C-alpha positions as CSV (number, residue, x, y, z in Angstrom):
1,M,0.2,0.6,-21.9
2,S,-3.2,1.6,-20.6
3,V,-5.0,-0.1,-17.7
4,H,-8.4,-1.5,-18.5
5,K,-11.2,-2.6,-16.3
6,V,-12.6,-6.0,-17.4
7,Y,-16.2,-7.0,-16.7
8,T,-17.8,-10.4,-17.1
9,N,-21.1,-11.5,-18.4
10,S,-23.8,-11.4,-15.8
11,K,-24.4,-15.1,-16.3
12,V,-21.1,-15.7,-14.4
13,A,-22.8,-15.5,-11.0
14,N,-19.6,-15.3,-8.9
15,N,-18.2,-12.3,-10.9
16,T,-21.4,-10.2,-11.0
17,G,-20.6,-6.7,-9.7
18,M,-16.9,-7.4,-9.9
19,V,-14.0,-6.1,-12.0
20,A,-10.6,-7.3,-13.0
21,L,-7.7,-5.1,-14.1
22,Q,-5.7,-5.7,-17.2
23,R,-2.6,-3.8,-18.5
24,G,-1.5,-4.9,-21.9
25,P,-1.6,-8.7,-22.0
26,L,-1.3,-9.0,-18.2
27,V,-4.2,-9.5,-15.7
28,Y,-3.5,-8.2,-12.2
29,C,-4.5,-9.4,-8.8
30,V,-4.5,-8.1,-5.2
31,E,-2.5,-10.1,-2.6
32,G,-2.9,-9.8,1.1
33,I,0.8,-9.1,1.6
34,D,0.4,-5.7,-0.1
35,N,-3.1,-4.9,1.4
36,Q,-3.0,-5.4,5.2
37,N,-3.6,-9.1,4.8
38,D,-7.3,-8.6,4.2
39,I,-8.3,-8.5,0.6
40,L,-11.9,-9.6,1.1
41,S,-12.8,-6.2,2.6
42,L,-11.6,-4.3,-0.4
43,S,-13.6,-2.7,-3.2
44,L,-12.8,-0.2,-5.9
45,T,-15.1,2.5,-7.2
46,E,-16.2,3.4,-10.7
47,H,-14.0,6.5,-10.4
48,S,-10.9,4.9,-8.8
49,L,-7.8,6.5,-10.2
50,I,-5.5,3.6,-11.2
51,T,-1.8,4.4,-11.6
52,V,1.1,2.3,-12.8
53,Q,3.9,2.2,-10.1
54,P,7.6,1.6,-10.3
55,V,8.9,-1.9,-10.1
56,I,8.5,-3.9,-6.9
57,K,12.1,-5.1,-6.7
58,D,11.7,-7.8,-4.1
59,L,9.2,-9.7,-6.3
60,L,10.7,-12.0,-8.9
61,G,13.5,-9.6,-9.6
62,G,11.0,-6.8,-10.3
63,V,7.4,-6.4,-11.5
64,T,5.3,-3.4,-12.2
65,S,2.4,-2.9,-9.8
66,L,-0.8,-0.9,-10.0
67,T,-2.2,1.3,-7.2
68,F,-5.6,2.7,-6.9
69,T,-8.0,4.3,-4.4
70,G,-10.6,2.1,-3.0
71,I,-12.8,1.3,0.0
72,R,-12.2,-1.0,2.9
73,T,-15.1,-2.4,4.9
74,R,-14.3,-2.2,8.6
75,E,-14.3,-5.5,10.4
76,V,-17.0,-6.0,13.0
77,D,-16.6,-8.1,16.2
78,T,-19.5,-10.5,15.5
79,L,-20.3,-12.9,12.7
80,Y,-23.6,-11.0,11.9
81,T,-24.9,-7.5,12.7
82,Y,-28.0,-5.5,12.2
83,H,-25.9,-2.4,11.3
84,K,-24.3,-1.8,7.9
85,P,-20.5,-1.9,8.5
86,D,-18.5,1.3,8.2
87,T,-16.2,1.8,5.2
88,V,-13.0,3.8,5.0
89,P,-11.0,5.0,1.9
90,C,-7.8,3.1,1.3
91,N,-5.0,2.6,-1.2
92,I,-4.9,-0.8,-2.9
93,T,-1.9,-2.4,-4.7
94,A,-2.3,-5.0,-7.5
95,I,0.5,-7.1,-9.0
96,P,0.5,-9.2,-12.2
97,Y,-1.4,-12.4,-11.7
98,Y,1.6,-14.6,-12.7
99,A,3.6,-13.2,-9.8
100,W,1.3,-14.0,-6.9
101,G,2.3,-16.5,-4.2
102,N,6.0,-15.7,-4.4
103,R,6.3,-13.9,-1.1
104,G,4.8,-16.5,1.2
105,I,1.2,-17.8,1.9
106,T,-1.3,-15.0,1.5
107,Q,-4.8,-14.3,0.2
108,M,-5.2,-13.5,-3.5
109,R,-8.1,-12.2,-5.6
110,V,-8.5,-11.2,-9.3
111,W,-12.1,-10.2,-9.4
112,I,-12.7,-7.2,-7.0
113,P,-16.1,-5.8,-6.1
114,E,-16.8,-2.4,-7.8
115,R,-19.0,0.2,-6.1
116,S,-20.7,3.2,-7.6
């Protein structure tokens, strides 16, 4: 099954500039447990290579995950800054939406910012 990027109508304000990932009938999400417990700093790019990974065996007896290259915004020490935060390349893991929350309390996000 192919992986597709799903975009929303621009009238859905909270999802403008965001993308969701779908493989077959399944929608995927990113969880903190797989992504250094900080998913709000993650973005993917227009050209992120998305690959289907072998089953994560410790999750519901086994689920197929997706991995892709992305960008992580580095955390700054203050609430506000006059300088644009640095970014670094990173690898991001996504799991099927139905499987989130089964490995403890963690962040979760379906709609991920996409950068050009």
